[in-house]
N, CA and C atoms as an extended XYZ file, in Angstrom:
219
Properties=species:S:1:pos:R:3:atomname:S:1:resname:S:1:resid:I:1 pbc="F F F"
N       141.239      115.147      106.702 N   UNK     1
C       139.859      115.582      106.534 CA  UNK     1
C       139.703      116.155      105.122 C   UNK     1
N       138.665      115.691      104.443 N   UNK     2
C       138.402      116.194      103.105 CA  UNK     2
C       137.698      117.542      103.197 C   UNK     2
N       137.793      118.335      102.142 N   UNK     3
C       137.189      119.667      102.103 CA  UNK     3
C       135.681      119.601      102.295 C   UNK     3
N       134.990      118.638      101.632 N   UNK     4
C       133.540      118.548      101.757 CA  UNK     4
C       133.126      118.107      103.160 C   UNK     4
N       133.987      117.361      103.875 N   UNK     5
C       133.686      116.966      105.242 CA  UNK     5
C       133.665      118.181      106.167 C   UNK     5
N       134.510      119.150      105.898 N   UNK     6
C       134.577      120.339      106.735 CA  UNK     6
C       133.321      121.191      106.587 C   UNK     6
N       132.628      121.078      105.454 N   UNK     7
C       131.437      121.881      105.215 CA  UNK     7
C       130.207      121.329      105.931 C   UNK     7
N       130.262      120.086      106.370 N   UNK     8
C       129.127      119.458      107.039 CA  UNK     8
C       129.311      119.606      108.545 C   UNK     8
N       128.325      120.188      109.221 N   UNK     9
C       128.448      120.338      110.668 CA  UNK     9
C       128.567      118.979      111.363 C   UNK     9
N       129.226      118.940      112.494 N   UNK    10
C       129.425      117.698      113.236 CA  UNK    10
C       128.102      117.063      113.639 C   UNK    10
N       127.053      117.861      113.847 N   UNK    11
C       125.778      117.326      114.296 CA  UNK    11
C       124.944      116.748      113.156 C   UNK    11
N       125.433      116.828      111.925 N   UNK    12
C       124.689      116.309      110.785 CA  UNK    12
C       124.676      114.780      110.839 C   UNK    12
N       123.542      114.233      110.431 N   UNK    13
C       123.354      112.783      110.406 CA  UNK    13
C       122.886      112.413      109.010 C   UNK    13
N       123.206      111.215      108.542 N   UNK    14
C       122.806      110.769      107.215 CA  UNK    14
C       121.381      110.224      107.262 C   UNK    14
N       120.528      110.767      106.407 N   UNK    15
C       119.140      110.328      106.292 CA  UNK    15
C       119.105      108.956      105.613 C   UNK    15
N       118.312      108.024      106.156 N   UNK    16
C       118.231      106.689      105.571 CA  UNK    16
C       117.441      106.680      104.264 C   UNK    16
N       116.695      107.743      103.980 N   UNK    17
C       115.890      107.800      102.765 CA  UNK    17
C       116.673      108.435      101.619 C   UNK    17
N       117.125      109.670      101.806 N   UNK    18
C       117.795      110.398      100.724 CA  UNK    18
C       119.318      110.290      100.761 C   UNK    18
N       119.855      109.745      101.854 N   UNK    19
C       121.300      109.550      102.022 CA  UNK    19
C       122.089      110.863      102.087 C   UNK    19
N       121.411      111.962      102.408 N   UNK    20
C       122.099      113.251      102.552 CA  UNK    20
C       122.355      113.526      104.024 C   UNK    20
N       123.403      114.278      104.305 N   UNK    21
C       123.688      114.688      105.675 CA  UNK    21
C       122.808      115.865      106.027 C   UNK    21
N       122.025      115.711      107.070 N   UNK    22
C       121.079      116.750      107.491 CA  UNK    22
C       121.176      116.968      108.995 C   UNK    22
N       120.737      118.133      109.417 N   UNK    23
C       120.731      118.433      110.853 CA  UNK    23
C       119.321      118.412      111.438 C   UNK    23
N       118.296      118.509      110.596 N   UNK    24
C       116.915      118.497      111.092 CA  UNK    24
C       116.222      117.219      110.659 C   UNK    24
N       115.517      116.600      111.602 N   UNK    25
C       114.788      115.380      111.300 CA  UNK    25
C       114.473      114.619      112.568 C   UNK    25
N       114.147      113.348      112.419 N   UNK    26
C       113.742      112.525      113.560 CA  UNK    26
C       114.491      111.202      113.567 C   UNK    26
N       114.753      110.725      114.778 N   UNK    27
C       115.322      109.399      114.985 CA  UNK    27
C       114.222      108.472      115.488 C   UNK    27
N       114.377      107.184      115.231 N   UNK    28
C       113.447      106.215      115.810 CA  UNK    28
C       113.750      106.092      117.305 C   UNK    28
N       112.957      105.299      118.017 N   UNK    29
C       113.121      105.181      119.470 CA  UNK    29
C       114.496      104.648      119.862 C   UNK    29
N       115.032      103.741      119.085 N   UNK    30
C       116.351      103.177      119.384 CA  UNK    30
C       117.477      104.152      119.023 C   UNK    30
N       117.165      105.144      118.187 N   UNK    31
C       118.157      106.137      117.807 CA  UNK    31
C       119.059      105.724      116.662 C   UNK    31
N       118.775      104.581      116.033 N   UNK    32
C       119.656      104.119      114.967 CA  UNK    32
C       119.159      104.436      113.566 C   UNK    32
N       117.940      104.963      113.429 N   UNK    33
C       117.389      105.330      112.122 CA  UNK    33
C       117.039      106.816      112.156 C   UNK    33
N       117.550      107.555      111.177 N   UNK    34
C       117.301      108.998      111.069 CA  UNK    34
C       116.638      109.294      109.737 C   UNK    34
N       115.534      110.047      109.770 N   UNK    35
C       114.855      110.515      108.562 CA  UNK    35
C       114.825      112.040      108.645 C   UNK    35
N       115.346      112.701      107.616 N   UNK    36
C       115.429      114.159      107.628 CA  UNK    36
C       114.042      114.795      107.499 C   UNK    36
N       113.954      116.053      107.863 N   UNK    37
C       112.685      116.785      107.842 CA  UNK    37
C       112.109      116.866      106.432 C   UNK    37
N       112.952      116.980      105.429 N   UNK    38
C       112.479      117.064      104.051 CA  UNK    38
C       111.821      115.749      103.617 C   UNK    38
N       112.440      114.624      103.960 N   UNK    39
C       111.865      113.320      103.607 CA  UNK    39
C       110.592      113.059      104.411 C   UNK    39
N       110.542      113.511      105.660 N   UNK    40
C       109.317      113.385      106.455 CA  UNK    40
C       108.179      114.150      105.789 C   UNK    40
N       108.453      115.367      105.320 N   UNK    41
C       107.427      116.178      104.647 CA  UNK    41
C       106.961      115.505      103.362 C   UNK    41
N       107.908      114.942      102.605 N   UNK    42
C       107.544      114.221      101.376 CA  UNK    42
C       106.651      113.028      101.703 C   UNK    42
N       106.978      112.299      102.766 N   UNK    43
C       106.189      111.126      103.159 CA  UNK    43
C       104.779      111.529      103.574 C   UNK    43
N       104.655      112.630      104.322 N   UNK    44
C       103.325      113.104      104.732 CA  UNK    44
C       102.481      113.470      103.519 C   UNK    44
N       103.093      114.125      102.549 N   UNK    45
C       102.380      114.492      101.328 CA  UNK    45
C       101.974      113.242      100.553 C   UNK    45
N       102.858      112.262      100.463 N   UNK    46
C       102.554      111.012       99.776 CA  UNK    46
C       101.375      110.293      100.448 C   UNK    46
N       101.398      110.219      101.777 N   UNK    47
C       100.319      109.551      102.514 CA  UNK    47
C        99.000      110.286      102.309 C   UNK    47
N        99.022      111.608      102.299 N   UNK    48
C        97.795      112.382      102.075 CA  UNK    48
C        97.215      112.092      100.690 C   UNK    48
N        98.076      112.030       99.688 N   UNK    49
C        97.615      111.719       98.327 CA  UNK    49
C        97.065      110.297       98.282 C   UNK    49
N        97.778      109.364       98.877 N   UNK    50
C        97.334      107.972       98.891 CA  UNK    50
C        95.997      107.838       99.625 C   UNK    50
N        95.853      108.515      100.762 N   UNK    51
C        94.596      108.459      101.516 CA  UNK    51
C        93.434      109.004      100.706 C   UNK    51
N        93.671      110.072       99.936 N   UNK    52
C        92.586      110.630       99.133 CA  UNK    52
C        92.168      109.671       98.028 C   UNK    52
N        93.105      108.937       97.485 N   UNK    53
C        92.788      107.950       96.452 CA  UNK    53
C        92.038      106.770       97.059 C   UNK    53
N        92.500      106.264       98.190 N   UNK    54
C        91.876      105.102       98.816 CA  UNK    54
C        90.509      105.423       99.391 C   UNK    54
N        90.290      106.664       99.829 N   UNK    55
C        88.963      107.044      100.324 CA  UNK    55
C        87.960      106.915       99.192 C   UNK    55
N        88.323      107.391       98.012 N   UNK    56
C        87.436      107.269       96.858 CA  UNK    56
C        87.171      105.804       96.532 C   UNK    56
N        88.194      104.971       96.563 N   UNK    57
C        88.031      103.543       96.281 CA  UNK    57
C        87.215      102.885       97.387 C   UNK    57
N        87.444      103.278       98.623 N   UNK    58
C        86.695      102.733       99.746 CA  UNK    58
C        85.224      103.056       99.654 C   UNK    58
N        84.895      104.270       99.233 N   UNK    59
C        83.500      104.651       99.071 CA  UNK    59
C        82.846      103.803       97.988 C   UNK    59
N        83.573      103.503       96.918 N   UNK    60
C        83.036      102.659       95.853 CA  UNK    60
C        82.804      101.245       96.374 C   UNK    60
N        83.739      100.715       97.171 N   UNK    61
C        83.589       99.378       97.740 CA  UNK    61
C        82.397       99.303       98.678 C   UNK    61
N        82.199      100.343       99.486 N   UNK    62
C        81.080      100.353      100.424 CA  UNK    62
C        79.753      100.326       99.694 C   UNK    62
N        79.638      101.103       98.602 N   UNK    63
C        78.373      101.117       97.875 CA  UNK    63
C        78.123       99.765       97.217 C   UNK    63
N        79.166       99.108       96.729 N   UNK    64
C        79.031       97.774       96.147 CA  UNK    64
C        78.626       96.774       97.220 C   UNK    64
N        79.228       96.867       98.388 N   UNK    65
C        78.914       95.977       99.499 CA  UNK    65
C        77.446       96.142       99.912 C   UNK    65
N        76.990       97.383      100.026 N   UNK    66
C        75.607       97.631      100.414 CA  UNK    66
C        74.636       97.094       99.367 C   UNK    66
N        74.969       97.252       98.102 N   UNK    67
C        74.117       96.741       97.014 CA  UNK    67
C        74.078       95.219       97.059 C   UNK    67
N        75.231       94.572       97.237 N   UNK    68
C        75.278       93.115       97.325 CA  UNK    68
C        74.491       92.600       98.517 C   UNK    68
N        74.558       93.304       99.613 N   UNK    69
C        73.872       92.891      100.823 CA  UNK    69
C        72.357       92.920      100.609 C   UNK    69
N        71.885       93.908       99.851 N   UNK    70
C        70.459       94.038       99.583 CA  UNK    70
C        69.975       92.993       98.573 C   UNK    70
N        70.808       92.674       97.590 N   UNK    71
C        70.385       91.732       96.548 CA  UNK    71
C        70.664       90.282       96.916 C   UNK    71
N        71.605       90.040       97.842 N   UNK    72
C        71.957       88.676       98.260 CA  UNK    72
C        71.962       88.582       99.775 C   UNK    72
N        70.791       88.549      100.391 N   UNK    73
C        70.762       88.555      101.865 CA  UNK    73
C        71.341       87.334      102.515 C   UNK    73
């Protein structure tokens, strides 16, 4: 057993995103994919930022669609 292996608790699992051994996180339904809590939080923040950008773009598309509908029935 290597010294660094002894420092990692037996219940630690390797995150498929960051490749670090973590004890907190989620597994998929089959139990073969683990994403740590830190990567889950990063993903939620990324999705929130992406949603805010796409909402603005979506609003622009809707106004263009409404204008086109009025000018080209």
